[in-house]
Structure formats: C-alpha cells, structure tokens
N, C-alpha and C positions, 0 to 999 in steps of 0.2 A: 296440700295435705301431706304430712310426713307419715310414711308407713311404719307400723310397728315392726320391730326387728324380726319377730317370729314370722311375719308375712313376707317382708323384704327378702329374708334369707331363703325363702322357698321358691322365689321366682327364677325361672330358667329362661334366659334370653335366646331366641332363635334368630340367627342371622341368615341362614341358608334355607330357601324354600324346599330343598330336597333333603333336609335333615330327617333321618328316619324316625326320630322321636316324635314327629308330628305327622307321620304317615296316615294315621287314622283320619286326619282332616283333609287329605288330598282329594281335590275334585269332588267335594261333597254334594254338589248339585246333581251330579250324574251317577254317582256310585251308590249301590245298595249295601249298606253295612249290616242289615238285619240278617242276611244269610250267614254272616260270620258271627252272629250272636251279639252284635253291638248296634248302637245308633248314635246320632248326633242331636244334641239339645242346643238350641240357639236362643240367646237373649237372657236378660237378668230374671224376668218373671218365670221363664221356663226353668232356669237354674234353681230358683227358689223351690219349685215343685220337686225337682230332682233331689235336692238336698234333704227334703223331708219325706221322700218316697220310701215306703217300706218294701217295695218290690225291686227297685233299681238303684244302682250306685254308680257314681262317676269313676272312671279310670284315669282321666286327665282333664285339665282345662287348657284352653288356648285363647289368650286374650290380647287385645290391642294394649300396648303399653299405656296409652293415655286414658284407658278405662279403669286401670287397676286401683288408683286412689279412690275413685268414686264408689267402688264396690268392695272396699276393704273389709267392711263388716260381714259381708257374705263370705268372703274368702276365709275369714276366721272359722267358718262352719265347715269348710272342706276338710275331710279327713287328712291327717298329716302324711299318710302314705300315698296321696294322690298328687302327682306332679302338676305344677302350674306353669305352663309355657307362656311366654309373652313375646311380642314382636311388633315392629313398626308396621304401618298399614300396607306398604308395598309388599312386604314379605308375607303377611297374613293373607292378603288378597291373592297372591301368587299361589300359595299353598291351596287355598280353598277353590280357586278357579273362577272367582267372581268377587265383587266388592262386598265385604261383610260389614254392613253399616252399623249393626249393633255392637260389633267388636267383642262379643262374648260367645264362646263355643265350649261345649263339653262333650267328651265321648263317654258313653255309659254302657253298662251291661246289666243283665239281671243279677240280683243278689245271690249269695251262696245257697239260700233257701228260698223256696217258693217257685212260682211258675217261671218258665223260660221266657226269653225275649220273644220267640216266635209264638208261644202260647197256643200251639196247635192242639187240636182235640185228640184225646186218646180215650175213646168211648169205653173200651174194655177196662182201662185203668181208672175210670171214674172221675177224671179231671173236670170235665164239664158238669157232671152231676154234683160234685163238691162245690163248684162255683155257684150253681143255681141254688143249692141248699143254703149257702151263705147269703145269697140275695134275698131269699125268703125270710131269713132271720132278721135281716136289716130293716125290712119293712117297706122300703121305697120301691117305686116301680122300676122294673127292668126294661132296658131298651134293647131291642133285637133288630139289627140292621142286615138287610139282604141285598147284595149286589151293588153296594155303594163303592164305586171305583174312583170317585173324585176326592182328592186329598182335602180340599177345602171343606167339603160337606162332612167328611168324617171328623175333621178337627172341630168344626162348629157344632157337630152333634155331641161330642164330648163336653164342650164348653157349656152347652145348654143343659145337658144331663146333670152336670155337676151343679149348675146354678139352681136347679129345681129339685134337688134331693133324690135323684135316681140312685138305685142300689148298684148299678153297674151297666156295662154294655156287653152284648154278645154280637160279634161280627162274623158272618159266614165266610166260607172260603172264596167267595167272589168279591168280597170287600177289599179295598186297599188296606195295607197294614197301618195300624194307628201309630206306629213308631217311625214312619217316614218323617223326615225332617220338617216338611211343610205341614203335615197333619199335626205334629206336636206343636208347632208354632201357632197355628190357627186355634188349637185347643187351649192356648195360653198355659200350657203345661199340665192341664188336667188329665191328659192321657197317661201321665206318669203317676198320678195319685188316685184316680178313680178306677175301681176294679174293672177288668175286662177280660174277655176270652175271644180269641180269633182263630179261625181256620176250619171249623167244622162245617160239613155240608148241611143244607137246610133240613133234611130228613133226620139227621142225627140230632140237630138242635130241637126239632119238634118232639122227638121221642123223649129227650131229656126234660123238656118243658112239661110233658105229661107226667113223667115220674116225679118231678119236683112239685107238682100241683099248681103251677102258674096258670093264670087265666089269660089266654091269648087275646089281644085287642089289636086288630089289624087296621091300619089307617089307609083309607081309600076314598076317592071322590064319590064312589057308589055306596058308601057305608050305610048300613041299616040304622045305626044309632047316631043321632046328632050329638056333637060334643056338649052342647048345652044340657043334654039330658043324661050325661054320663055320671054314674054314681061311683065314687072312689071305693076301692076295696083292696084288701091286702093281697099281694101276690100277682098284681097286674104285670103283664109282659106286653109292652107296646111294640108291635111289629111294623117296620118301615121298609119299603122297597125303593128301588131306584126311581128317579123322576121320569124316566122314559117308559120302562116296562112295568113298574110297580111290583107288587108282590105276586108270586105265582098263584094261579087260580086255585090250585089244590090247597094252598094255605088259607086263602080267603074263605074257601068253602068250609073249613074246619074251625074258623075263628069267629068271634064277635067282631063285626066290622064297624068302623067309626068314620064319620065324615066331619069336616069343618065347614060351617056355613060361609059362603063367599058371595061376592057380588055377581049378578048375572053376567054370563059370558066368560067367566074365569073359572076354570075347573081344577087348578092345581097351584101348589105353593112349593117353594124350595123345601127340600126334605128336612133340613135342619130347622128351618123356620116352623114347619108343621109340627115337628117334635117339640119345639119350644112352647108352642101354643097349648098343646095337649098337656105337657108336663107342668106348665104354669097353672093350668086349671086344677090338675090333680094336687099340686102343692098347696094352692090357696084353699082348696076344699078339705084338705086333710085335717 
C-alpha cells in the first residue's frame, strides 16, 4: 500500500534509541508518566478512543514502520501538529524496554479544557460535585470503586461499565490510576472516553453522593437484596470494594446492600465480573 503524500511527509524515522524526541516512550513498563501529566496509549483500538476523546489529546505517536500502511486511515485523523515517529522493531523495543508486539504507541495529555490527567478531587472547588451532577443528568448508573489496586480489574471495570451504559466511574484514592498503560489497554480504550473521577477519599465521595441525590447500592455477598429483586431507578450508584476486604463496614451500613446468587460453597466473584452482572441486569431492565 502506498501512503498518501500528506501522511508520508509527516513520518519521522528514529534510528537511535536514545533520541530525545522519543523520550516519552522510554522504559514505559516501569515509568509512571501520570505524575508528569501524561500517559501512554497502546494499540490501534486504544488509539481510536484517544482520537475521539473529548478529554485527552495525543502529543505524539511512535509506530513500527511495518504498521504504518495498515493504519493509514487512522493516521489521517491525527492532528497535523502531532509528530508521528516511526522505527524498526529493534529500535522501538530498545526505547520501550520490552517487545511492543502491537507496534502502536501514543503519548497523550489532558486537553486544554476540562479535567486534568490526575483528576484528583477538589471538594471545595466542586469538581466532584459537578461530575456527579452530570452523572445524574445522563441517567445511567454510576460505578464507584473503592480500594481496587489491580490494573486488570480497573481496566475491565471500565470496559464493562461502558458496555452496559454506565454514566461514569468514581475511583477513590486507594484505587490504581485508570490511565496506567495496562489499565487503559485492558479497558480497550474506554478509560479515555467514559467519564471518570479519581483520587477522592471515600468520605468525600460519600458526602458528594448525598449532595447529588444518588442512591448507594453496595455489592456484598451479605447483601440484603437479591439481584433478581432489584428494581432499576434513576441515580443508582453501584459501590464496589476490593476482592479481599470488600467495602468498609461504615459504607455498607449506610447503603442498600445487594448480593448476586451463586452456587453453594462459592461466596465471591471477580469484582469486574460482579459489576458486569449487575450492570447488565440494570441495562436490560431499563
């Protein structure tokens, strides 16, 4: 496939792994870009979400040379001021610190307007309140995650929430960041397009939920309400805890608690799977 001149002319070949122009991609397995206000998006599906995201924008792309022709239509959507770096596999793998099988990377930041990459709570400034007000207006259930430190679980939670029409996610300060490379990859890019807020402590989140009028629905094996009896309603906030400790007792005591019926001898499910089951029921009953 022959590249269109406007794409071919934008490609910048990288020969030296130490080239400072691709420093954002150095050792991406181990380095935390989020503290510097950026993050890494990996793969074509994630790139698609990034290019249509209203919250984030790419600052550069880094591609294997042999992938360029196959994604030329996507590259035509990349803003003209965003450099597109290309390299042979040996160079790209040396820069990244491991084999990049997908051969498609992007470095991105938050847009000029809207929430920051970190998305941390500013209760006095009303950032979380504004987020929850928008959630109520959208009508879909809100997902609230507490203490989820596993990147795979957070990524899968985003994917499931997007699939079943959730209005967004709130992740407390004990959750891993949704913009970690692996979390974005597992989310298949939905962490870049589904609204979220990260970094508030659970008490701040609870007070904000009260102000916004959300109805807290806490998932626990000891739940008072069986999922089969759950009645959908506007403004539901599904609260999920870690698979080990679950939700704090003080949160369970203040919420309607919900359980999923399971076979005898089994008392728990993966947290993202549990969320998918509940959200699927709410979505089908809406």
